C-alpha positions as CSV (number, residue, x, y, z in Angstrom):
1,M,7.4,-4.9,2.9
2,H,8.5,-1.5,1.7
3,G,10.2,-0.8,5.0
4,H,13.1,0.8,3.1
5,N,11.0,3.6,1.5
6,L,9.5,6.4,3.5
7,I,6.4,7.3,1.6
8,E,4.3,6.0,4.5
9,E,6.0,7.7,7.4
10,G,8.7,10.0,5.9
11,Y,6.4,13.0,6.2
12,V,6.8,13.0,10.0
13,P,9.4,15.7,10.8
14,G,12.3,15.2,13.1
15,K,11.8,18.3,15.2
16,A,9.8,17.4,18.3
17,K,7.4,20.3,18.2
18,D,6.5,19.8,14.6
19,R,6.2,16.1,15.1
20,M,3.7,16.7,17.9
21,H,1.7,19.0,15.6
22,V,1.7,16.3,12.9
23,F,0.5,13.7,15.4
24,I,-2.3,16.0,16.6
25,A,-3.3,16.6,13.0
26,L,-3.4,12.8,12.2
27,C,-5.6,12.1,15.2
28,S,-7.9,14.9,14.3
29,I,-8.1,13.8,10.7
30,S,-9.0,10.2,11.7
31,F,-11.6,11.4,14.2
32,F,-13.5,13.8,11.9
33,A,-13.2,11.4,8.9
34,C,-14.8,8.6,10.9
35,G,-17.5,10.9,12.2
36,T,-18.3,12.3,8.7
37,R,-18.4,8.8,7.1
38,C,-20.6,7.4,9.8
39,M,-23.0,10.4,9.7
40,G,-23.4,9.9,5.9
41,I,-24.2,6.2,6.2
42,I,-26.6,6.7,9.1
43,L,-28.5,9.5,7.3
44,L,-28.7,7.4,4.2
45,T,-30.0,4.5,6.2
46,L,-32.6,6.6,8.0
47,T,-33.8,8.0,4.7
48,F,-33.9,5.0,2.4
49,G,-33.1,2.0,4.6
50,G,-30.1,-0.2,5.2
51,K,-30.2,-1.9,1.8
52,V,-29.7,1.4,-0.1
53,A,-26.8,2.4,2.2
54,F,-25.2,-1.0,1.7
55,F,-25.6,-1.0,-2.1
56,E,-24.3,2.6,-2.3
57,Y,-21.1,1.5,-0.5
58,L,-20.9,-1.6,-2.6
59,A,-21.1,0.6,-5.7
60,E,-18.1,2.6,-4.3
61,I,-16.1,-0.6,-4.0
62,A,-17.0,-1.6,-7.5
63,M,-15.9,1.7,-8.9
64,L,-12.6,1.4,-7.0
65,L,-11.9,-2.1,-8.5
66,L,-12.9,-0.9,-12.0
67,F,-10.6,2.1,-11.6
68,K,-7.7,-0.1,-10.6
69,I,-8.4,-2.5,-13.5
70,A,-8.6,0.4,-16.0
71,R,-5.2,1.6,-14.8
72,K,-3.7,-1.9,-14.8
73,D,-3.1,-1.6,-11.1
74,F,-5.3,-4.3,-9.8
75,K,-2.7,-6.8,-8.6
76,Y,-1.5,-6.5,-5.1
77,W,2.2,-6.2,-4.4
78,V,2.6,-9.5,-2.5
79,P,4.5,-12.0,-4.7
80,V,1.8,-14.7,-4.9
81,T,0.7,-16.8,-7.9
82,G,-2.4,-18.4,-9.4
83,V,-5.9,-17.5,-8.2
84,M,-4.4,-15.8,-5.1
85,V,-3.2,-13.0,-7.3
86,Y,-6.8,-12.0,-8.1
87,F,-8.4,-13.0,-4.8
88,G,-5.7,-11.2,-2.9
89,G,-6.2,-8.1,-5.1
90,V,-9.9,-7.9,-4.4
91,V,-9.6,-8.5,-0.6
92,A,-6.7,-6.1,-0.2
93,R,-8.4,-3.3,-2.2
94,I,-11.6,-3.6,-0.2
95,L,-9.8,-3.7,3.1
96,C,-7.8,-0.6,2.2
97,K,-10.9,1.3,1.2
98,V,-12.7,0.5,4.4
99,I,-9.7,1.5,6.5
100,V,-9.2,4.8,4.6
101,D,-12.9,5.6,4.7
102,F,-13.2,5.3,8.4
103,T,-9.7,6.3,9.6
104,T,-8.0,8.2,6.7
105,C,-4.8,6.4,7.6
106,L,-2.2,8.1,5.5
107,H,-0.1,5.0,5.0
108,Y,-2.7,3.8,2.4
109,R,-1.8,6.5,0.0
110,H,1.2,4.4,-1.0
111,P,1.1,3.2,-4.6
112,F,1.1,-0.4,-3.4
113,E,-2.2,0.3,-1.5
114,L,-4.9,2.7,-2.7
115,G,-2.5,5.3,-4.2
116,S,-2.6,9.0,-3.6
117,L,-5.2,9.8,-6.2
118,I,-7.8,7.3,-4.9
119,F,-6.9,8.3,-1.4
120,A,-7.7,11.9,-2.1
121,L,-10.9,11.1,-4.0
122,S,-12.0,8.9,-1.1
123,V,-11.6,11.8,1.4
124,V,-13.5,14.2,-0.8
125,W,-16.2,11.7,-1.6
126,A,-16.8,11.0,2.1
127,Q,-17.5,14.7,2.7
128,A,-19.8,14.8,-0.4
129,V,-21.8,11.8,0.6
130,C,-22.4,13.3,4.1
131,F,-23.8,16.5,2.6
132,I,-25.9,14.7,0.0
133,S,-27.3,12.3,2.6
134,A,-28.2,15.2,4.9
135,K,-30.1,16.9,2.1
136,L,-32.0,13.8,1.1
137,Y,-32.9,13.1,4.8
138,S,-34.1,16.7,5.2
139,D,-36.2,16.6,2.0
140,K,-37.9,13.4,2.9
141,F,-38.9,14.1,6.5
142,E,-39.8,17.8,5.9
143,E,-42.2,16.6,3.3
144,E,-43.6,13.7,5.3
145,N,-43.7,15.4,8.7
146,G,-43.6,19.2,8.8
147,D,-44.0,19.4,12.6
148,G,-40.3,19.5,13.2
149,S,-40.2,16.1,15.1
150,H,-37.0,15.2,13.2
151,V,-33.6,16.7,13.4
152,P,-33.8,20.1,11.5
153,V,-31.7,20.5,8.4
154,S,-30.0,23.5,9.8
155,L,-28.6,21.5,12.8
156,L,-27.5,18.7,10.5
157,L,-25.7,21.1,8.1
158,L,-24.1,22.9,11.0
159,T,-22.7,19.7,12.4
160,I,-21.5,18.5,9.0
161,I,-19.9,21.8,8.2
162,I,-18.1,21.8,11.6
163,F,-16.7,18.3,10.9
164,S,-15.7,19.2,7.3
165,L,-14.0,22.4,8.3
166,S,-12.2,20.8,11.2
167,S,-11.0,18.0,8.8
168,F,-9.8,20.7,6.3
169,L,-7.9,22.6,9.1
170,S,-6.3,19.3,10.3
171,F,-5.0,18.6,6.8
172,A,-3.8,22.2,6.6
173,L,-1.9,21.7,9.9
174,L,-0.4,18.5,8.6
175,F,0.8,20.0,5.3
176,A,2.2,23.0,7.2
177,K,4.3,20.9,9.6
178,C,5.2,17.8,7.6
179,T,8.6,17.2,6.0
180,P,8.6,19.5,2.9
181,G,10.1,16.9,0.6
182,Y,7.2,14.5,1.2
183,K,4.3,16.8,0.4
184,R,4.4,15.6,-3.2
185,T,3.7,12.1,-2.0
186,F,0.1,13.2,-1.3
187,F,-0.5,14.0,-4.9
188,M,1.2,11.2,-6.8
189,T,-0.6,9.4,-9.6
190,T,1.9,6.6,-9.9
191,T,0.7,3.0,-10.2
192,S,2.3,0.1,-8.3
193,G,4.2,-1.1,-11.4
194,E,5.4,2.4,-12.2
195,Y,6.5,3.0,-8.7
196,V,8.6,-0.2,-8.7
197,C,10.3,0.7,-11.9
198,Q,11.0,4.2,-10.8
199,L,12.4,3.1,-7.4
200,F,14.7,0.5,-9.0
201,K,16.1,3.0,-11.6
202,N,16.5,5.9,-9.1
203,S,18.2,4.0,-6.3
204,D,21.9,3.3,-5.9
205,D,21.4,1.0,-3.0
206,D,21.5,-2.8,-3.8
207,A,19.3,-3.6,-0.8
208,V,16.6,-1.2,-2.0
209,K,16.8,-2.5,-5.5
210,A,16.5,-6.1,-4.3
211,D,13.6,-5.4,-2.0
212,T,11.9,-3.5,-4.8
213,V,12.0,-6.3,-7.5
214,F,12.4,-9.5,-5.5
215,D,9.8,-8.9,-2.8
216,T,7.0,-7.7,-5.1
217,H,4.8,-9.3,-7.7
218,E,6.8,-10.3,-10.7
219,S,4.5,-8.4,-13.2
220,F,5.5,-5.1,-11.6
221,H,9.1,-5.3,-13.0
222,I,8.4,-6.8,-16.4
223,P,9.2,-3.4,-18.1
224,I,12.7,-3.3,-16.5
225,K,13.5,-7.1,-16.6
226,D,16.5,-6.5,-18.8
227,D,17.9,-3.8,-16.5
228,V,17.4,-6.2,-13.5
229,R,19.2,-9.0,-15.3
230,L,22.1,-6.8,-16.2
231,W,22.3,-5.5,-12.6
232,V,22.3,-9.0,-11.2
233,Q,24.9,-10.4,-13.6
234,A,27.2,-7.4,-13.1
235,N,27.1,-7.6,-9.3
236,Y,26.5,-11.3,-8.5
237,A,30.2,-12.2,-7.8
238,R,30.6,-9.3,-5.4
239,W,27.4,-10.3,-3.6
240,L,28.7,-13.8,-3.1
241,R,31.9,-12.4,-1.5
242,E,30.2,-9.9,0.7
243,Q,27.3,-12.0,1.8
244,K,25.3,-9.0,3.1
245,P,22.1,-9.7,5.0
246,W,19.8,-8.5,2.2
247,F,21.5,-10.9,-0.3
248,V,21.1,-13.8,2.1
249,R,17.4,-12.9,2.4
250,F,16.7,-12.5,-1.3
251,R,19.2,-14.9,-2.8
252,S,16.7,-17.7,-3.3
253,K,14.2,-15.3,-4.9
254,I,16.5,-14.2,-7.7
255,P,15.3,-15.9,-10.9
256,L,17.9,-18.4,-12.2
257,H,17.9,-16.9,-15.6
258,Y,19.0,-13.6,-14.1
259,I,22.2,-14.8,-12.6
260,P,25.4,-15.6,-14.5
261,R,25.3,-18.8,-16.5
262,E,28.4,-20.2,-14.8
263,A,26.6,-20.0,-11.4
264,T,23.2,-21.5,-12.4
265,T,24.1,-25.1,-11.8
266,V,25.5,-24.5,-8.3
267,E,22.7,-22.2,-7.4
268,N,20.0,-24.6,-8.6
269,R,21.6,-27.4,-6.5
270,H,21.6,-25.2,-3.4
271,R,17.9,-24.3,-3.9
272,L,17.0,-28.0,-4.2
273,K,18.8,-28.6,-0.9
274,R,17.2,-25.6,0.7
275,R,13.7,-26.8,-0.3
276,N,14.4,-30.4,1.0
277,S,15.9,-29.0,4.2
278,I,12.9,-26.8,5.0
279,S,10.5,-29.6,4.1
280,V,12.2,-32.2,6.4
281,V,12.4,-29.9,9.3
282,H,8.8,-28.7,8.8
283,D,7.6,-32.3,8.7
284,I,9.4,-33.3,11.9
285,M,9.1,-30.3,14.1
286,G,6.4,-28.2,12.5
287,V,8.6,-25.2,12.0
288,E,10.6,-23.9,9.1
289,R,14.4,-23.5,9.2
290,E,16.3,-21.2,6.9
291,Y,18.8,-23.0,4.7
292,T,22.4,-21.9,5.1
293,Y,24.6,-21.6,2.1
294,E,28.2,-22.7,2.2
295,T,30.2,-19.5,2.3
296,S,33.5,-21.2,1.2
297,E,31.8,-22.6,-1.9
298,D,30.4,-19.1,-2.7
299,I,33.9,-17.6,-2.5
300,V,35.2,-20.1,-4.9
301,L,32.3,-19.4,-7.3
302,A,32.9,-15.7,-6.9
303,K,36.5,-16.1,-8.0
304,K,35.5,-18.1,-10.9
305,L,33.0,-15.4,-12.0
306,D,35.7,-12.8,-11.7
307,E,38.0,-14.6,-14.1
């Protein structure tokens, strides 16, 4: 999904030297983020035990889910139904958080994943947790054992400061060398649904529009359902004639009540044949085969719609 938009990788510049600098910055960001997060968890575990560290991280996950629910951005973009909508939302959000916490992978700032706001907060919170854990560790063991047998707070703070400063400098290098037009994507507050609506309205490419609304969860484009229906009805005849790859891919996903009334009977018959064809081949051979529409019949239907 979302291969057509470049929020994930569009920040990488075309110039070879700048691209090398960006890749160095990305590697450095991931290295120092993993080190900072691991130090924070280890220090918290040494201070209060593994259970406290576990429940602290569990509390972070709970806050993330509550934040997503409060913003009505809990559902994941995959077009599933039933209980999988909620189960998939929980699993996807947790996985995204873990990946971002330990790698700071910039792809997950996409509105379909964590979003830029939560991504930025996660990066800042990881730094804060490390400093707080170091302070708690130092206070406990200086009070219990003043003979200096444990790692001194000065050394801990120096290590953490080096990691934090290096992470900051890596981000500075990234912003300095990335594609200027994509710097704003690091500070977006757009939800998944808002992003889908904006992308559909702002794009003139039918392939992008189709990918945006027909390959995402249906709840995302409820606010623009009338716009989508008008767009489909105005262009359906042309799509039948042109038979572009994106239309062949998404044709069966277009809701029947979106297409022109004159074409619903024919389209419904094709979809029944498609389901039966896939089912039979799957039962016999164990693989799925894509149903092929009759192009000649589509041309006749397109002429009828043009009349």
